[in-house]
NUKE-28824 format. One record per atom (N, C-alpha, C): atom name; chain; residue number from 0; x, y, z. Coordinates in pm, whole numbers, plus 50000, padded with zeros to 5 digits. Layout:
REM residues N
NODE   atom   kette    nr       X       Y       Z
NODE     CA       A   NUM       X       Y       Z
...
END
This chain:
REM residues 201
NODE   atom   kette    nr       X       Y       Z
NODE      N       A     0   92674   44200   51580
NODE     CA       A     0   92553   44260   51522
NODE      C       A     0   92529   44395   51588
NODE      N       A     1   92503   44498   51509
NODE     CA       A     1   92480   44632   51561
NODE      C       A     1   92344   44641   51625
NODE      N       A     2   92325   44748   51707
NODE     CA       A     2   92196   44767   51772
NODE      C       A     2   92087   44795   51671
NODE      N       A     3   92124   44863   51561
NODE     CA       A     3   92023   44891   51459
NODE      C       A     3   91977   44763   51392
NODE      N       A     4   92071   44667   51369
NODE     CA       A     4   92034   44540   51307
NODE      C       A     4   91942   44462   51399
NODE      N       A     5   91973   44463   51530
NODE     CA       A     5   91888   44391   51625
NODE      C       A     5   91748   44453   51628
NODE      N       A     6   91740   44584   51611
NODE     CA       A     6   91611   44652   51613
NODE      C       A     6   91525   44610   51494
NODE      N       A     7   91589   44602   51379
NODE     CA       A     7   91516   44565   51258
NODE      C       A     7   91464   44424   51267
NODE      N       A     8   91543   44333   51327
NODE     CA       A     8   91504   44193   51332
NODE      C       A     8   91420   44159   51454
NODE      N       A     9   91395   44254   51542
NODE     CA       A     9   91317   44232   51663
NODE      C       A     9   91173   44199   51626
NODE      N       A    10   91120   44080   51670
NODE     CA       A    10   90983   44040   51634
NODE      C       A    10   90880   44142   51677
NODE      N       A    11   90900   44203   51797
NODE     CA       A    11   90803   44302   51843
NODE      C       A    11   90799   44422   51750
NODE      N       A    12   90919   44464   51706
NODE     CA       A    12   90926   44576   51612
NODE      C       A    12   90859   44540   51481
NODE      N       A    13   90882   44416   51433
NODE     CA       A    13   90820   44371   51309
NODE      C       A    13   90669   44369   51323
NODE      N       A    14   90619   44319   51437
NODE     CA       A    14   90476   44312   51458
NODE      C       A    14   90414   44452   51459
NODE      N       A    15   90480   44544   51527
NODE     CA       A    15   90430   44681   51533
NODE      C       A    15   90429   44744   51394
NODE      N       A    16   90533   44710   51315
NODE     CA       A    16   90539   44763   51178
NODE      C       A    16   90421   44712   51096
NODE      N       A    17   90394   44581   51110
NODE     CA       A    17   90283   44523   51034
NODE      C       A    17   90149   44579   51080
NODE      N       A    18   90135   44596   51211
NODE     CA       A    18   90011   44655   51264
NODE      C       A    18   89990   44795   51205
NODE      N       A    19   90099   44871   51200
NODE     CA       A    19   90090   45006   51142
NODE      C       A    19   90054   45002   50995
NODE      N       A    20   90112   44907   50922
NODE     CA       A    20   90082   44895   50780
NODE      C       A    20   89935   44856   50758
NODE      N       A    21   89887   44761   50837
NODE     CA       A    21   89748   44718   50823
NODE      C       A    21   89653   44834   50852
NODE      N       A    22   89688   44914   50955
NODE     CA       A    22   89606   45030   50986
NODE      C       A    22   89599   45127   50870
NODE      N       A    23   89712   45147   50805
NODE     CA       A    23   89713   45238   50690
NODE      C       A    23   89639   45178   50571
NODE      N       A    24   89651   45046   50556
NODE     CA       A    24   89575   44980   50448
NODE      C       A    24   89426   44999   50470
NODE      N       A    25   89385   44994   50599
NODE     CA       A    25   89244   45017   50630
NODE      C       A    25   89196   45154   50587
NODE      N       A    26   89291   45245   50570
NODE     CA       A    26   89259   45380   50522
NODE      C       A    26   89285   45393   50372
NODE      N       A    27   89298   45279   50305
NODE     CA       A    27   89318   45273   50160
NODE      C       A    27   89452   45334   50117
NODE      N       A    28   89556   45307   50195
NODE     CA       A    28   89692   45353   50162
NODE      C       A    28   89757   45246   50074
NODE      N       A    29   89769   45275   49944
NODE     CA       A    29   89823   45176   49851
NODE      C       A    29   89970   45147   49877
NODE      N       A    30   90047   45247   49916
NODE     CA       A    30   90188   45225   49945
NODE      C       A    30   90204   45131   50064
NODE      N       A    31   90119   45146   50164
NODE     CA       A    31   90123   45058   50280
NODE      C       A    31   90085   44915   50239
NODE      N       A    32   89987   44904   50149
NODE     CA       A    32   89946   44772   50103
NODE      C       A    32   90062   44702   50031
NODE      N       A    33   90132   44775   49947
NODE     CA       A    33   90247   44718   49876
NODE      C       A    33   90354   44674   49975
NODE      N       A    34   90379   44756   50076
NODE     CA       A    34   90480   44722   50176
NODE      C       A    34   90440   44598   50255
NODE      N       A    35   90311   44589   50290
NODE     CA       A    35   90261   44473   50363
NODE      C       A    35   90273   44348   50277
NODE      N       A    36   90241   44361   50152
NODE     CA       A    36   90251   44249   50059
NODE      C       A    36   90396   44200   50049
NODE      N       A    37   90487   44291   50032
NODE     CA       A    37   90629   44254   50019
NODE      C       A    37   90681   44182   50143
NODE      N       A    38   90633   44221   50260
NODE     CA       A    38   90682   44163   50385
NODE      C       A    38   90618   44026   50415
NODE      N       A    39   90501   43998   50360
NODE     CA       A    39   90427   43878   50404
NODE      C       A    39   90388   43781   50293
NODE      N       A    40   90398   43821   50169
NODE     CA       A    40   90344   43740   50059
NODE      C       A    40   90409   43602   50051
NODE      N       A    41   90539   43594   50073
NODE     CA       A    41   90608   43465   50058
NODE      C       A    41   90552   43362   50157
NODE      N       A    42   90530   43405   50282
NODE     CA       A    42   90481   43311   50383
NODE      C       A    42   90334   43277   50361
NODE      N       A    43   90258   43374   50315
NODE     CA       A    43   90117   43347   50283
NODE      C       A    43   90107   43244   50170
NODE      N       A    44   90184   43265   50067
NODE     CA       A    44   90185   43170   49955
NODE      C       A    44   90233   43034   50002
NODE      N       A    45   90335   43030   50085
NODE     CA       A    45   90389   42903   50134
NODE      C       A    45   90285   42823   50210
NODE      N       A    46   90208   42892   50295
NODE     CA       A    46   90104   42822   50370
NODE      C       A    46   89997   42768   50276
NODE      N       A    47   89955   42849   50180
NODE     CA       A    47   89854   42804   50084
NODE      C       A    47   89905   42684   50005
NODE      N       A    48   90032   42685   49970
NODE     CA       A    48   90089   42575   49893
NODE      C       A    48   90093   42446   49975
NODE      N       A    49   90124   42458   50105
NODE     CA       A    49   90127   42339   50189
NODE      C       A    49   89989   42275   50199
NODE      N       A    50   89885   42357   50203
NODE     CA       A    50   89750   42303   50213
NODE      C       A    50   89702   42246   50080
NODE      N       A    51   89728   42318   49971
NODE     CA       A    51   89671   42282   49841
NODE      C       A    51   89758   42188   49759
NODE      N       A    52   89890   42194   49780
NODE     CA       A    52   89982   42111   49701
NODE      C       A    52   89969   42138   49551
NODE      N       A    53   89936   42263   49519
NODE     CA       A    53   89919   42301   49379
NODE      C       A    53   89961   42447   49364
NODE      N       A    54   90073   42473   49297
NODE     CA       A    54   90126   42609   49288
NODE      C       A    54   90028   42710   49229
NODE      N       A    55   89958   42672   49124
NODE     CA       A    55   89865   42765   49059
NODE      C       A    55   89751   42802   49153
NODE      N       A    56   89693   42702   49218
NODE     CA       A    56   89583   42731   49310
NODE      C       A    56   89632   42808   49432
NODE      N       A    57   89755   42777   49476
NODE     CA       A    57   89810   42850   49591
NODE      C       A    57   89827   42998   49557
NODE      N       A    58   89871   43027   49436
NODE     CA       A    58   89886   43166   49393
NODE      C       A    58   89750   43236   49388
NODE      N       A    59   89648   43165   49340
NODE     CA       A    59   89514   43223   49335
NODE      C       A    59   89462   43252   49475
NODE      N       A    60   89485   43159   49567
NODE     CA       A    60   89440   43179   49704
NODE      C       A    60   89511   43298   49767
NODE      N       A    61   89642   43310   49742
NODE     CA       A    61   89718   43423   49796
NODE      C       A    61   89659   43556   49745
NODE      N       A    62   89623   43560   49617
NODE     CA       A    62   89561   43681   49562
NODE      C       A    62   89429   43711   49632
NODE      N       A    63   89349   43605   49657
NODE     CA       A    63   89222   43624   49725
NODE      C       A    63   89243   43676   49867
NODE      N       A    64   89347   43627   49933
NODE     CA       A    64   89376   43670   50070
NODE      C       A    64   89409   43819   50072
NODE      N       A    65   89492   43864   49979
NODE     CA       A    65   89529   44006   49980
NODE      C       A    65   89414   44096   49936
NODE      N       A    66   89322   44041   49858
NODE     CA       A    66   89202   44117   49827
NODE      C       A    66   89118   44134   49954
NODE      N       A    67   89111   44028   50034
NODE     CA       A    67   89041   44037   50163
NODE      C       A    67   89111   44137   50255
NODE      N       A    68   89244   44133   50256
NODE     CA       A    68   89320   44226   50339
NODE      C       A    68   89285   44370   50301
NODE      N       A    69   89282   44397   50172
NODE     CA       A    69   89253   44533   50124
NODE      C       A    69   89113   44578   50164
NODE      N       A    70   89017   44484   50158
NODE     CA       A    70   88877   44521   50184
NODE      C       A    70   88838   44513   50331
NODE      N       A    71   88917   44439   50413
NODE     CA       A    71   88876   44420   50553
NODE      C       A    71   88981   44467   50654
NODE      N       A    72   89087   44529   50608
NODE     CA       A    72   89194   44571   50700
NODE      C       A    72   89142   44660   50811
NODE      N       A    73   89042   44740   50782
NODE     CA       A    73   88990   44832   50883
NODE      C       A    73   88927   44759   51001
NODE      N       A    74   88892   44631   50981
NODE     CA       A    74   88828   44555   51090
NODE      C       A    74   88930   44479   51174
NODE      N       A    75   89057   44482   51134
NODE     CA       A    75   89159   44408   51208
NODE      C       A    75   89177   44467   51348
NODE      N       A    76   89179   44378   51448
NODE     CA       A    76   89193   44418   51588
NODE      C       A    76   89319   44353   51646
NODE      N       A    77   89425   44430   51669
NODE     CA       A    77   89551   44374   51720
NODE      C       A    77   89535   44299   51851
NODE      N       A    78   89434   44333   51930
NODE     CA       A    78   89416   44267   52059
NODE      C       A    78   89368   44123   52044
NODE      N       A    79   89323   44088   51924
NODE     CA       A    79   89272   43952   51902
NODE      C       A    79   89373   43862   51834
NODE      N       A    80   89490   43915   51804
NODE     CA       A    80   89593   43832   51742
NODE      C       A    80   89691   43914   51663
NODE      N       A    81   89807   43857   51641
NODE     CA       A    81   89911   43928   51567
NODE      C       A    81   89874   43941   51420
NODE      N       A    82   89939   44033   51348
NODE     CA       A    82   89913   44044   51204
NODE      C       A    82   89939   43914   51130
NODE      N       A    83   90049   43844   51171
NODE     CA       A    83   90079   43717   51105
NODE      C       A    83   89968   43615   51127
NODE      N       A    84   89916   43608   51252
NODE     CA       A    84   89808   43514   51281
NODE      C       A    84   89684   43547   51199
NODE      N       A    85   89655   43675   51187
NODE     CA       A    85   89539   43717   51108
NODE      C       A    85   89553   43676   50962
NODE      N       A    86   89670   43704   50907
NODE     CA       A    86   89695   43669   50767
NODE      C       A    86   89691   43518   50746
NODE      N       A    87   89752   43443   50838
NODE     CA       A    87   89756   43298   50822
NODE      C       A    87   89617   43236   50841
NODE      N       A    88   89537   43296   50929
NODE     CA       A    88   89400   43247   50945
NODE      C       A    88   89320   43267   50816
NODE      N       A    89   89332   43387   50759
NODE     CA       A    89   89265   43413   50631
NODE      C       A    89   89312   43315   50524
NODE      N       A    90   89442   43292   50520
NODE     CA       A    90   89499   43204   50418
NODE      C       A    90   89452   43061   50436
NODE      N       A    91   89457   43013   50558
NODE     CA       A    91   89418   42875   50584
NODE      C       A    91   89271   42853   50550
NODE      N       A    92   89187   42947   50588
NODE     CA       A    92   89044   42933   50558
NODE      C       A    92   89019   42929   50408
NODE      N       A    93   89083   43020   50335
NODE     CA       A    93   89063   43024   50190
NODE      C       A    93   89116   42897   50124
NODE      N       A    94   89229   42848   50172
NODE     CA       A    94   89288   42728   50114
NODE      C       A    94   89200   42606   50140
NODE      N       A    95   89149   42595   50263
NODE     CA       A    95   89061   42483   50296
NODE      C       A    95   88931   42492   50215
NODE      N       A    96   88879   42613   50200
NODE     CA       A    96   88759   42631   50117
NODE      C       A    96   88784   42585   49974
NODE      N       A    97   88903   42615   49923
NODE     CA       A    97   88937   42575   49786
NODE      C       A    97   88947   42423   49776
NODE      N       A    98   89007   42359   49876
NODE     CA       A    98   89016   42213   49877
NODE      C       A    98   88876   42152   49873
NODE      N       A    99   88787   42204   49959
NODE     CA       A    99   88651   42151   49963
NODE      C       A    99   88578   42175   49832
NODE      N       A   100   88599   42292   49773
NODE     CA       A   100   88535   42325   49647
NODE      C       A   100   88582   42231   49536
NODE      N       A   101   88713   42207   49532
NODE     CA       A   101   88768   42117   49430
NODE      C       A   101   88716   41975   49450
NODE      N       A   102   88708   41933   49575
NODE     CA       A   102   88658   41798   49603
NODE      C       A   102   88512   41786   49562
NODE      N       A   103   88432   41887   49595
NODE     CA       A   103   88291   41885   49557
NODE      C       A   103   88276   41884   49405
NODE      N       A   104   88361   41960   49338
NODE     CA       A   104   88356   41965   49192
NODE      C       A   104   88388   41828   49132
NODE      N       A   105   88490   41762   49189
NODE     CA       A   105   88526   41628   49140
NODE      C       A   105   88413   41529   49165
NODE      N       A   106   88350   41539   49283
NODE     CA       A   106   88241   41448   49315
NODE      C       A   106   88122   41470   49222
NODE      N       A   107   88092   41601   49195
NODE     CA       A   107   87983   41630   49101
NODE      C       A   107   88015   41575   48963
NODE      N       A   108   88140   41591   48922
NODE     CA       A   108   88181   41539   48792
NODE      C       A   108   88168   41389   48784
NODE      N       A   109   88207   41321   48894
NODE     CA       A   109   88198   41175   48897
NODE      C       A   109   88053   41130   48892
NODE      N       A   110   87966   41201   48971
NODE     CA       A   110   87823   41165   48968
NODE      C       A   110   87764   41188   48829
NODE      N       A   111   87802   41300   48768
NODE     CA       A   111   87750   41330   48633
NODE      C       A   111   87794   41221   48535
NODE      N       A   112   87920   41178   48548
NODE     CA       A   112   87970   41074   48458
NODE      C       A   112   87893   40944   48478
NODE      N       A   113   87869   40908   48605
NODE     CA       A   113   87794   40786   48633
NODE      C       A   113   87652   40795   48579
NODE      N       A   114   87588   40912   48600
NODE     CA       A   114   87452   40928   48551
NODE      C       A   114   87446   40923   48399
NODE      N       A   115   87546   40986   48336
NODE     CA       A   115   87551   40986   48189
NODE      C       A   115   87568   40845   48136
NODE      N       A   116   87661   40769   48200
NODE     CA       A   116   87684   40631   48157
NODE      C       A   116   87560   40545   48179
NODE      N       A   117   87491   40571   48293
NODE     CA       A   117   87370   40495   48321
NODE      C       A   117   87262   40523   48217
NODE      N       A   118   87251   40652   48177
NODE     CA       A   118   87153   40688   48075
NODE      C       A   118   87186   40622   47942
NODE      N       A   119   87316   40616   47911
NODE     CA       A   119   87357   40552   47787
NODE      C       A   119   87321   40404   47788
NODE      N       A   120   87347   40338   47903
NODE     CA       A   120   87316   40196   47914
NODE      C       A   120   87166   40176   47903
NODE      N       A   121   87088   40260   47975
NODE     CA       A   121   86943   40247   47968
NODE      C       A   121   86892   40268   47826
NODE      N       A   122   86952   40366   47756
NODE     CA       A   122   86910   40395   47619
NODE      C       A   122   86938   40276   47528
NODE      N       A   123   87055   40216   47546
NODE     CA       A   123   87091   40099   47464
NODE      C       A   123   86996   39984   47492
NODE      N       A   124   86971   39959   47623
NODE     CA       A   124   86882   39850   47660
NODE      C       A   124   86741   39872   47605
NODE      N       A   125   86696   39998   47613
NODE     CA       A   125   86563   40029   47562
NODE      C       A   125   86555   40008   47412
NODE      N       A   126   86660   40049   47341
NODE     CA       A   126   86663   40032   47196
NODE      C       A   126   86661   39884   47159
NODE      N       A   127   86742   39805   47231
NODE     CA       A   127   86746   39661   47205
NODE      C       A   127   86610   39599   47232
NODE      N       A   128   86550   39641   47345
NODE     CA       A   128   86418   39587   47383
NODE      C       A   128   86315   39615   47274
NODE      N       A   129   86310   39740   47227
NODE     CA       A   129   86211   39775   47125
NODE      C       A   129   86239   39703   46994
NODE      N       A   130   86366   39685   46963
NODE     CA       A   130   86400   39613   46839
NODE      C       A   130   86353   39469   46846
NODE      N       A   131   86381   39404   46960
NODE     CA       A   131   86340   39266   46978
NODE      C       A   131   86187   39256   46976
NODE      N       A   132   86123   39354   47045
NODE     CA       A   132   85977   39356   47049
NODE      C       A   132   85918   39366   46910
NODE      N       A   133   85973   39458   46830
NODE     CA       A   133   85921   39479   46694
NODE      C       A   133   85940   39354   46609
NODE      N       A   134   86058   39293   46620
NODE     CA       A   134   86085   39172   46542
NODE      C       A   134   85994   39058   46585
NODE      N       A   135   85972   39048   46717
NODE     CA       A   135   85885   38942   46769
NODE      C       A   135   85742   38960   46719
NODE      N       A   136   85693   39084   46726
NODE     CA       A   136   85555   39111   46682
NODE      C       A   136   85539   39084   46533
NODE      N       A   137   85640   39127   46456
NODE     CA       A   137   85630   39102   46310
NODE      C       A   137   85625   38952   46281
NODE      N       A   138   85707   38878   46353
NODE     CA       A   138   85709   38733   46332
NODE      C       A   138   85576   38671   46373
NODE      N       A   139   85521   38721   46485
NODE     CA       A   139   85395   38664   46534
NODE      C       A   139   85277   38705   46447
NODE      N       A   140   85282   38826   46393
NODE     CA       A   140   85173   38869   46304
NODE      C       A   140   85162   38778   46183
NODE      N       A   141   85276   38722   46144
NODE     CA       A   141   85276   38634   46027
NODE      C       A   141   85198   38506   46052
NODE      N       A   142   85172   38475   46180
NODE     CA       A   142   85095   38353   46213
NODE      C       A   142   84944   38376   46205
NODE      N       A   143   84904   38504   46195
NODE     CA       A   143   84761   38536   46187
NODE      C       A   143   84712   38519   46044
NODE      N       A   144   84582   38508   46030
NODE     CA       A   144   84527   38510   45896
NODE      C       A   144   84541   38650   45840
NODE      N       A   145   84531   38665   45712
NODE     CA       A   145   84546   38796   45649
NODE      C       A   145   84442   38894   45703
NODE      N       A   146   84318   38846   45723
NODE     CA       A   146   84212   38934   45772
NODE      C       A   146   84238   38976   45917
NODE      N       A   147   84283   38881   46000
NODE     CA       A   147   84314   38913   46140
NODE      C       A   147   84430   39013   46148
NODE      N       A   148   84533   38989   46071
NODE     CA       A   148   84651   39077   46072
NODE      C       A   148   84613   39217   46028
NODE      N       A   149   84527   39225   45926
NODE     CA       A   149   84484   39355   45876
NODE      C       A   149   84406   39432   45983
NODE      N       A   150   84315   39366   46049
NODE     CA       A   150   84232   39430   46150
NODE      C       A   150   84316   39472   46272
NODE      N       A   151   84404   39384   46318
NODE     CA       A   151   84490   39414   46434
NODE      C       A   151   84583   39530   46402
NODE      N       A   152   84639   39531   46282
NODE     CA       A   152   84731   39638   46242
NODE      C       A   152   84660   39773   46241
NODE      N       A   153   84538   39776   46186
NODE     CA       A   153   84463   39901   46182
NODE      C       A   153   84430   39950   46323
NODE      N       A   154   84395   39857   46412
NODE     CA       A   154   84354   39894   46547
NODE      C       A   154   84472   39937   46634
NODE      N       A   155   84587   39866   46627
NODE     CA       A   155   84695   39891   46722
NODE      C       A   155   84817   39961   46664
NODE      N       A   156   84834   39959   46535
NODE     CA       A   156   84944   40033   46475
NODE      C       A   156   84897   40167   46421
NODE      N       A   157   84775   40170   46363
NODE     CA       A   157   84721   40294   46310
NODE      C       A   157   84633   40366   46413
NODE      N       A   158   84600   40298   46523
NODE     CA       A   158   84525   40362   46631
NODE      C       A   158   84378   40384   46602
NODE      N       A   159   84320   40303   46514
NODE     CA       A   159   84179   40320   46482
NODE      C       A   159   84090   40251   46586
NODE      N       A   160   83969   40303   46604
NODE     CA       A   160   83872   40241   46694
NODE      C       A   160   83804   40123   46623
NODE      N       A   161   83728   40046   46699
NODE     CA       A   161   83654   39935   46639
NODE      C       A   161   83564   39987   46527
NODE      N       A   162   83495   40098   46553
NODE     CA       A   162   83404   40155   46453
NODE      C       A   162   83481   40196   46327
NODE      N       A   163   83599   40260   46347
NODE     CA       A   163   83678   40305   46233
NODE      C       A   163   83733   40187   46153
NODE      N       A   164   83774   40080   46225
NODE     CA       A   164   83822   39960   46155
NODE      C       A   164   83708   39900   46073
NODE      N       A   165   83591   39893   46133
NODE     CA       A   165   83475   39838   46061
NODE      C       A   165   83445   39920   45936
NODE      N       A   166   83448   40052   45949
NODE     CA       A   166   83424   40138   45832
NODE      C       A   166   83531   40119   45727
NODE      N       A   167   83660   40113   45772
NODE     CA       A   167   83770   40100   45677
NODE      C       A   167   83762   39969   45598
NODE      N       A   168   83719   39861   45665
NODE     CA       A   168   83716   39730   45600
NODE      C       A   168   83579   39694   45543
NODE      N       A   169   83482   39785   45565
NODE     CA       A   169   83347   39759   45514
NODE      C       A   169   83281   39644   45586
NODE      N       A   170   83303   39633   45717
NODE     CA       A   170   83248   39524   45796
NODE      C       A   170   83144   39577   45893
NODE      N       A   171   83061   39486   45941
NODE     CA       A   171   82973   39519   46051
NODE      C       A   171   83057   39528   46177
NODE      N       A   172   83014   39613   46272
NODE     CA       A   172   83092   39635   46393
NODE      C       A   172   83122   39506   46470
NODE      N       A   173   83023   39418   46493
NODE     CA       A   173   83053   39294   46566
NODE      C       A   173   83158   39209   46494
NODE      N       A   174   83154   39208   46361
NODE     CA       A   174   83251   39130   46284
NODE      C       A   174   83391   39188   46303
NODE      N       A   175   83402   39321   46299
NODE     CA       A   175   83533   39386   46318
NODE      C       A   175   83589   39356   46457
NODE      N       A   176   83500   39367   46558
NODE     CA       A   176   83544   39338   46695
NODE      C       A   176   83592   39195   46707
NODE      N       A   177   83517   39102   46654
NODE     CA       A   177   83551   38961   46662
NODE      C       A   177   83685   38933   46594
NODE      N       A   178   83704   38996   46476
NODE     CA       A   178   83828   38973   46402
NODE      C       A   178   83949   39026   46480
NODE      N       A   179   83932   39144   46538
NODE     CA       A   179   84043   39203   46616
NODE      C       A   179   84072   39119   46739
NODE      N       A   180   83968   39080   46813
NODE     CA       A   180   83987   39005   46937
NODE      C       A   180   84046   38867   46912
NODE      N       A   181   84000   38800   46808
NODE     CA       A   181   84055   38668   46777
NODE      C       A   181   84199   38681   46729
NODE      N       A   182   84225   38790   46655
NODE     CA       A   182   84363   38813   46610
NODE      C       A   182   84456   38839   46727
NODE      N       A   183   84411   38918   46824
NODE     CA       A   183   84492   38946   46943
NODE      C       A   183   84518   38820   47024
NODE      N       A   184   84417   38737   47038
NODE     CA       A   184   84433   38612   47113
NODE      C       A   184   84538   38524   47045
NODE      N       A   185   84531   38518   46915
NODE     CA       A   185   84627   38436   46841
NODE      C       A   185   84766   38496   46848
NODE      N       A   186   84771   38630   46843
NODE     CA       A   186   84901   38700   46853
NODE      C       A   186   84964   38675   46989
NODE      N       A   187   84883   38680   47096
NODE     CA       A   187   84934   38657   47231
NODE      C       A   187   84991   38515   47244
NODE      N       A   188   84919   38420   47189
NODE     CA       A   188   84965   38281   47195
NODE      C       A   188   85098   38265   47122
NODE      N       A   189   85109   38328   47005
NODE     CA       A   189   85231   38319   46926
NODE      C       A   189   85349   38382   47000
NODE      N       A   190   85324   38494   47068
NODE     CA       A   190   85432   38561   47142
NODE      C       A   190   85477   38477   47262
NODE      N       A   191   85380   38412   47328
NODE     CA       A   191   85417   38325   47440
NODE      C       A   191   85501   38207   47391
NODE      N       A   192   85468   38157   47273
NODE     CA       A   192   85547   38048   47216
NODE      C       A   192   85689   38094   47180
NODE      N       A   193   85701   38225   47153
NODE     CA       A   193   85834   38282   47123
NODE      C       A   193   85913   38308   47251
NODE      N       A   194   85848   38285   47368
NODE     CA       A   194   85915   38308   47495
NODE      C       A   194   85911   38452   47539
NODE      N       A   195   85820   38529   47481
NODE     CA       A   195   85809   38671   47515
NODE      C       A   195   85681   38692   47593
NODE      N       A   196   85695   38730   47721
NODE     CA       A   196   85579   38754   47805
NODE      C       A   196   85540   38900   47797
NODE      N       A   197   85438   38931   47718
NODE     CA       A   197   85398   39071   47696
NODE      C       A   197   85352   39137   47825
NODE      N       A   198   85293   39061   47916
NODE     CA       A   198   85241   39122   48038
NODE      C       A   198   85353   39172   48128
NODE      N       A   199   85467   39102   48128
NODE     CA       A   199   85578   39141   48215
NODE      C       A   199   85656   39258   48160
NODE      N       A   200   85632   39295   48037
NODE     CA       A   200   85705   39406   47976
NODE      C       A   200   85625   39531   47991
END
């Protein structure tokens, strides 16, 4: 091996070359940035791939790392670590951040799915409950006298007051009240016989 070949492959020489390139990148030297990229991109991508185990995400992280290099190269301090260490630290941090982000996204998706499924179940249960309730009430109303059913329906389905029910049916107020109350008592008894506890619902 010639002396020139040994010089090119000398780690100290390589480190000094990278330090010089980073310094020039800090001054917005695009040619230096391209040279730095060519010398280091393969290893940066390789580290990202080892962490992420996903080629597409590793490529994205590598791009993010070199964007950071372009914007922060001026802050690089050789006394705090070699260029390779600096690049690998940036890469590892970005890759780990991506892993955490993906994990959080999956967890949010899983929670959303569970909440959506729970809402669907609740909606179905509520629909079934109201259907059963309506059928039960209709069946129980049939046990009332026609006058009781009419008064109860006006008061609780149409939302009329005792006075309004009395006016609608042409009754005295005490008579309307009595008819509604007796109808409700009979309705409650019929529902209990159906096995439906209105108070617990």
